[in-house]
matplotlib code that plots the C-alpha trace (Angstrom):
import matplotlib.pyplot as plt

x = [6.2, 8.8, 12.2, 15.8, 17.2, 19.3, 22.2, 26.0, 26.2, 24.2, 23.8, 22.2, 23.9, 25.6, 29.2, 30.2, 31.6, 35.3, 34.6, 32.8, 35.5, 38.1, 36.0, 35.6, 39.3, 39.9, 37.4, 35.4, 33.9, 34.9, 33.3, 35.5, 34.9, 35.6, 38.2, 36.6, 33.5, 32.3, 31.6, 30.3, 31.2, 29.1, 30.2, 28.3, 29.1, 28.5, 27.1, 27.0, 28.4, 28.0, 25.1, 22.7, 23.6, 20.0, 19.2, 22.5, 22.9, 19.6, 20.1, 23.4, 22.0, 19.2, 21.7, 23.9, 21.0, 19.5, 22.8, 23.4, 20.0, 20.4, 23.7, 22.0, 19.4, 22.1, 23.0, 22.4, 22.1, 24.8, 27.0, 27.6, 27.1, 29.6, 29.3, 32.5, 31.8, 33.7, 32.6, 32.1, 30.3, 28.3, 31.3, 32.3, 36.0, 34.9, 32.8, 35.6, 38.0, 35.3, 34.8, 38.5, 38.6, 35.7, 37.4, 40.5, 38.4, 36.7, 33.1, 30.6, 28.2, 28.0, 25.3, 24.9, 22.3, 24.1, 23.6, 26.3, 29.0, 27.7, 27.9, 31.5, 32.3, 30.5, 33.6, 35.1, 31.9, 31.7, 35.4, 35.7, 32.6, 30.5, 26.9, 26.0, 22.7, 21.7, 18.9, 17.3, 16.7, 18.4, 19.8, 21.1, 24.6, 24.4, 23.4, 25.7, 24.6, 23.8, 24.6, 23.4, 25.7, 23.7, 20.3, 17.8, 14.4, 12.8, 13.2, 14.4, 14.7, 12.3, 9.6, 9.6, 8.7, 6.4, 4.2, 3.4, 2.7, 0.4, -1.4, -1.8, -3.3, -5.7, -7.0, -7.2, -10.9, -10.7, -11.2, -8.1, -4.6, -2.7, 0.7, 3.5, 6.9, 9.9, 12.6, 15.6, 19.0, 22.0, 22.4, 22.6, 19.7, 17.5, 18.2, 17.0, 13.9, 13.2, 13.1, 10.3, 8.4, 8.6, 7.6, 4.5, 3.5, 3.7, 1.9, -1.0, -1.6, 0.0, 2.0, 5.5, 6.4, 10.1, 12.5, 14.7, 17.9, 19.3, 22.7, 23.2, 24.8, 25.0, 21.6, 20.6, 17.6, 15.3, 12.8, 13.7, 13.2, 9.8, 8.6, 9.6, 7.4, 4.6, 4.8, 4.2, 1.0, 2.0, -0.8, 1.8, 5.5, 7.5, 10.5, 13.6, 16.0, 17.5, 19.4, 20.0, 18.9, 15.5, 15.0, 15.6, 13.3, 10.4, 10.8, 10.9, 7.8, 6.0, 7.2, 6.1, 2.7, 3.0, 0.5, -2.0, -2.0, -3.6, -0.4, 0.2, 3.7, 4.9, 8.2, 10.6, 10.0, 13.4, 14.4, 11.4, 10.5, 14.1, 13.6, 10.2, 11.6, 13.0, 10.3, 7.2, 4.1, 5.9, 5.7, 1.9, 0.1, 3.1, 2.7, 5.4, 5.8, 7.7, 8.3, 7.6, 5.1, 6.2, 3.4, 2.2, -1.1, 0.7, 2.9, -0.1, -0.3, 3.4, 5.5, 9.0, 7.8, 6.3, 9.7, 11.4, 9.1, 9.7, 13.5, 13.4, 11.4, 13.9, 17.2, 16.4, 13.7, 11.0, 7.6, 4.2, 2.9, 6.2, 7.3, 9.9, 12.8, 12.2, 15.9, 16.2, 13.4, 14.7, 18.2, 16.9, 14.0, 14.1, 17.5, 19.5, 16.9, 17.1, 20.9, 20.7, 18.4, 20.8, 23.7, 21.6, 20.7, 24.3, 25.5, 22.8, 24.1, 27.9, 28.6, 30.2, 33.7, 33.1, 31.1, 32.1, 30.6, 29.5, 27.8, 25.9, 24.9, 23.5, 21.7, 20.2, 18.7, 17.4, 15.1, 11.5, 8.4, 10.4, 8.2, 10.2, 7.2, 6.7, 4.8, 4.3, 6.6, 9.9, 11.2, 14.5, 15.9, 18.6, 15.9, 14.3, 17.1, 14.9, 12.7, 9.4, 6.6, 5.0, 4.7, 2.6, 1.5, 1.5, 0.2, 1.7, -0.9, -0.1, 3.6, 2.8, 2.6, -0.7, -1.0, -3.7, -3.1, -0.9, 0.2, 2.1, 5.0, 3.7, 6.4, 8.9, 11.7, 10.4, 11.4, 15.0, 15.5, 17.8, 17.5, 15.8]
y = [64.0, 66.1, 65.9, 66.8, 70.1, 69.7, 72.1, 72.2, 71.6, 68.3, 66.5, 63.4, 60.2, 61.8, 62.8, 66.1, 68.4, 69.2, 72.8, 72.0, 69.5, 72.2, 74.6, 71.9, 71.4, 75.1, 75.0, 78.2, 80.3, 84.0, 86.2, 88.8, 92.3, 95.7, 97.8, 100.0, 97.7, 97.6, 94.0, 92.0, 88.3, 85.4, 81.8, 78.7, 75.2, 73.6, 70.1, 69.5, 66.0, 63.3, 61.4, 64.4, 66.3, 66.0, 68.6, 70.5, 71.0, 72.8, 74.9, 76.1, 76.8, 78.9, 80.9, 81.7, 82.7, 85.0, 86.8, 87.2, 88.8, 90.9, 92.4, 93.1, 95.1, 97.2, 94.9, 96.1, 99.9, 99.8, 97.3, 94.0, 90.6, 87.8, 84.1, 82.2, 78.5, 75.3, 71.8, 69.8, 66.7, 67.0, 66.0, 67.5, 67.8, 69.5, 72.0, 72.8, 73.5, 75.6, 77.7, 78.4, 79.4, 81.7, 83.4, 84.0, 85.3, 87.9, 86.7, 88.4, 85.4, 81.8, 79.4, 75.6, 72.8, 70.1, 70.4, 67.8, 70.1, 73.1, 71.3, 70.4, 74.0, 75.8, 76.9, 78.2, 80.0, 81.8, 82.6, 83.8, 86.1, 85.8, 84.4, 81.0, 80.4, 76.7, 75.7, 73.4, 73.8, 74.4, 71.5, 71.5, 71.5, 74.6, 77.0, 79.7, 81.8, 84.6, 85.6, 83.3, 82.9, 80.2, 81.1, 78.6, 78.2, 76.3, 76.6, 73.0, 69.8, 68.2, 70.6, 69.3, 65.9, 67.1, 69.2, 66.3, 63.9, 66.5, 67.0, 63.2, 63.0, 65.9, 64.0, 60.6, 59.4, 56.1, 55.8, 53.7, 55.3, 55.4, 53.7, 55.7, 54.5, 56.2, 55.5, 57.9, 57.9, 58.2, 62.0, 64.3, 66.4, 63.3, 62.2, 65.6, 65.2, 61.9, 63.6, 65.8, 62.8, 61.0, 64.2, 64.7, 61.1, 61.8, 65.1, 63.9, 60.4, 58.2, 55.0, 55.3, 51.8, 52.3, 53.6, 52.1, 53.5, 53.3, 54.6, 58.2, 57.1, 53.7, 52.3, 49.7, 48.1, 49.2, 46.3, 45.0, 48.4, 48.8, 45.3, 45.6, 48.7, 47.2, 44.1, 46.3, 47.4, 51.1, 53.5, 56.2, 56.0, 59.1, 59.2, 61.4, 60.8, 62.6, 62.0, 58.5, 56.9, 58.7, 57.2, 53.7, 54.2, 55.5, 52.8, 50.1, 51.4, 51.3, 47.8, 46.5, 48.2, 50.0, 52.7, 50.1, 48.7, 52.0, 53.4, 57.1, 58.1, 61.4, 62.7, 65.2, 67.4, 69.0, 66.7, 64.8, 67.1, 67.0, 63.2, 63.3, 62.9, 59.5, 58.3, 59.7, 57.7, 55.6, 58.5, 58.6, 59.5, 60.6, 63.7, 66.3, 69.7, 72.7, 76.1, 77.8, 77.4, 75.3, 74.4, 75.9, 76.9, 78.8, 80.5, 82.6, 83.9, 84.3, 86.5, 85.1, 81.5, 82.5, 84.1, 80.9, 78.8, 81.1, 81.0, 77.2, 77.1, 79.5, 78.0, 74.4, 73.2, 72.9, 72.5, 73.7, 71.3, 69.8, 70.1, 72.6, 71.5, 73.0, 73.3, 75.4, 77.6, 77.9, 78.8, 81.3, 83.0, 82.3, 82.3, 84.6, 87.5, 87.2, 87.4, 90.3, 92.1, 91.5, 92.9, 95.9, 96.7, 96.3, 98.7, 101.1, 101.1, 101.0, 101.8, 99.7, 100.5, 99.2, 96.1, 93.0, 89.6, 90.8, 93.8, 91.4, 89.3, 92.4, 93.1, 89.6, 90.0, 93.4, 92.0, 92.9, 91.9, 91.2, 90.3, 88.2, 87.2, 83.6, 83.2, 85.2, 88.2, 87.3, 88.6, 87.6, 88.4, 87.1, 85.0, 83.9, 83.1, 81.3, 82.5, 80.5, 80.3, 77.2, 74.9, 74.2, 70.6, 68.8, 65.6, 64.0, 63.1, 62.0, 62.9, 66.5, 68.2, 69.7, 72.0, 70.7, 72.7, 75.2, 74.6, 76.6, 74.7, 72.9, 74.3, 71.4, 74.0, 75.6, 72.4, 72.8, 76.2, 77.4, 81.1, 81.9]
z = [48.8, 50.5, 49.0, 50.0, 48.7, 45.6, 45.4, 45.5, 49.3, 49.0, 52.2, 50.8, 49.7, 46.7, 46.3, 47.8, 45.1, 44.9, 45.7, 48.9, 49.9, 49.5, 51.6, 54.3, 54.4, 54.8, 57.6, 56.9, 54.2, 54.3, 51.7, 50.1, 51.4, 49.9, 51.7, 54.4, 54.9, 58.4, 59.3, 62.3, 62.4, 63.8, 64.0, 62.7, 63.8, 60.4, 60.0, 56.2, 56.7, 59.3, 60.9, 61.4, 58.2, 57.1, 59.7, 60.0, 56.2, 55.7, 58.8, 57.5, 54.1, 55.6, 57.7, 54.7, 52.5, 55.1, 55.8, 52.1, 51.6, 54.8, 53.4, 50.0, 51.9, 53.6, 56.5, 60.1, 59.7, 57.0, 58.8, 57.0, 58.8, 58.0, 58.8, 59.7, 59.7, 60.5, 59.6, 62.8, 61.7, 64.9, 67.0, 70.3, 69.3, 66.1, 68.0, 70.4, 67.5, 65.8, 68.9, 69.2, 65.6, 66.1, 69.0, 66.8, 64.0, 66.3, 66.3, 68.6, 68.8, 67.7, 66.7, 66.8, 66.9, 69.1, 72.8, 73.7, 72.2, 74.0, 77.3, 76.7, 75.6, 78.4, 80.3, 77.1, 76.2, 79.5, 79.6, 76.0, 76.4, 73.3, 73.5, 72.1, 70.4, 70.7, 68.3, 70.7, 74.5, 77.8, 79.8, 83.3, 81.8, 79.7, 82.5, 83.8, 86.8, 87.3, 83.7, 80.9, 77.9, 76.2, 74.6, 73.2, 71.6, 74.4, 78.2, 78.7, 76.7, 79.1, 78.2, 74.6, 76.0, 78.7, 76.4, 74.2, 77.0, 78.6, 75.2, 74.8, 78.3, 77.6, 74.6, 76.3, 76.5, 78.3, 82.1, 82.8, 83.2, 80.0, 79.6, 78.2, 77.0, 75.4, 72.8, 72.7, 71.1, 73.3, 73.5, 76.5, 75.3, 74.9, 78.5, 79.6, 77.3, 79.1, 82.4, 81.1, 79.8, 83.2, 85.1, 82.9, 83.6, 87.3, 87.1, 85.0, 86.3, 83.6, 84.0, 82.6, 81.5, 80.6, 78.1, 75.3, 74.1, 70.6, 69.2, 68.3, 65.1, 63.3, 64.3, 61.8, 63.5, 66.4, 66.2, 69.7, 71.3, 69.6, 70.4, 74.1, 74.5, 72.4, 74.6, 77.7, 76.1, 75.6, 74.7, 73.6, 72.8, 72.9, 70.5, 70.5, 67.6, 64.7, 61.4, 60.1, 63.4, 63.2, 59.7, 60.9, 63.9, 61.8, 59.2, 61.8, 63.5, 60.2, 59.3, 62.7, 62.3, 65.6, 64.8, 63.7, 67.2, 68.4, 69.8, 69.5, 68.4, 69.9, 68.4, 69.8, 66.7, 65.8, 62.9, 61.7, 58.8, 57.5, 57.0, 55.4, 51.9, 53.0, 55.3, 53.5, 54.2, 56.7, 59.2, 58.8, 62.0, 63.9, 66.1, 67.0, 68.6, 67.1, 68.6, 65.2, 62.4, 59.4, 57.0, 53.7, 55.3, 58.0, 55.5, 54.5, 58.1, 58.9, 56.5, 57.3, 56.8, 53.4, 52.4, 53.5, 51.3, 48.4, 48.9, 49.0, 45.8, 44.1, 45.3, 46.2, 43.8, 46.4, 44.7, 45.8, 48.4, 49.3, 53.0, 54.0, 56.1, 59.5, 60.1, 56.9, 58.0, 61.6, 60.4, 57.9, 59.5, 63.2, 64.9, 62.8, 62.9, 66.7, 66.7, 64.3, 66.7, 69.6, 67.5, 66.5, 70.1, 71.1, 68.4, 69.4, 72.9, 72.6, 69.0, 66.2, 67.3, 70.8, 69.8, 71.8, 72.7, 76.1, 74.5, 72.2, 75.2, 76.8, 73.6, 73.6, 77.1, 76.1, 73.4, 74.0, 72.0, 68.9, 65.9, 63.5, 61.4, 62.6, 65.8, 69.0, 69.8, 71.5, 74.8, 76.3, 79.7, 82.1, 83.8, 80.5, 78.1, 75.7, 72.8, 72.7, 75.2, 73.7, 70.7, 67.7, 67.6, 64.2, 62.8, 59.7, 57.2, 53.6, 54.1, 55.2, 58.6, 59.6, 62.6, 65.0, 68.2, 70.1, 73.7, 76.3, 78.0, 81.0, 83.3, 83.7, 83.5, 86.8, 88.6, 87.5, 89.0, 86.1, 86.5, 89.8]

ax = plt.figure().add_subplot(projection="3d")
ax.plot(x, y, z, "-o")
ax.set_aspect("equal")
plt.show()
């Protein structure tokens, strides 16, 4: 069974150590540097506590470990990378404060996983002039034209929903139209996701039977929401949740025997592997998409994924056969290497002494066919400010994800006209 990482920055239900509490109060971790070191700073909107810490904690750990190893290898052509972080608890005020602190600290890029905060900060991001890497997808409220300042894994939150609904339709064998419903927690990105689910139903002849909304935080029971959709005779239910609310949602579906009724459960995908240690067999049969590989089997094919597994075994007690937190892997082996490449290209063009946030943004949109060792090569431009061209589709069997397909995004983002 997968289990939660065990280390000093524990994000389970154990007490946070005094050292970490002190660090959280300070608001950032700043490693000591030798005099004369050349250093480039990036900002991380930390979520080691709060309702989605099960995802935010591993992501932060992965970022810190990658940067530490990068610096041991000589940094970026001899220039060290430093992470400035601030604990936000996944709140919008916390992220706004973090962004202002990053500006004062002189960062050239920042990184987060919560779209709601990025939407609120968008005027600040564009004004302060350093790119923001959002570890989910674009929404209509994080777009700046004609110059993008926000960069994401996926072209739109709606495509995450649409790609799974399209996959479900392609595998539907009955002659009648399938019925599709949705459960989402009350977050801006999930409402965008819902738009993609509805669009896919319209495009590929499915009946959308309605949606149910559960709290972003504090959900204690989702039985009514499940039973309403079951009562409408759903053939598939799409689910978009994270953190503690996701745990409740998965456990309630198991208790109500929703999968046993022949209903396919199609998850958003960002957080589900971070909760497998809690849900375990109760998530049996769920399907989810992910823009990057994540299984032990895939680690034999993708070098950076293999390194992430080895690092998790070394530092976090992960055992052979246990599932790796996808947030940990994404923070460690996906996003930061992309940021590093953008910084490298910027330094190559303007020099270290002239490195600025706008220069790093230009470096980001200059990335071409970057192989980070986990999936297809990455190209980023002003009209394609996202990294992935499609998703791996997974099924959970015996508490572990198994890759069963790969699909390109069906193109919902084209209807939004973000960067045309």
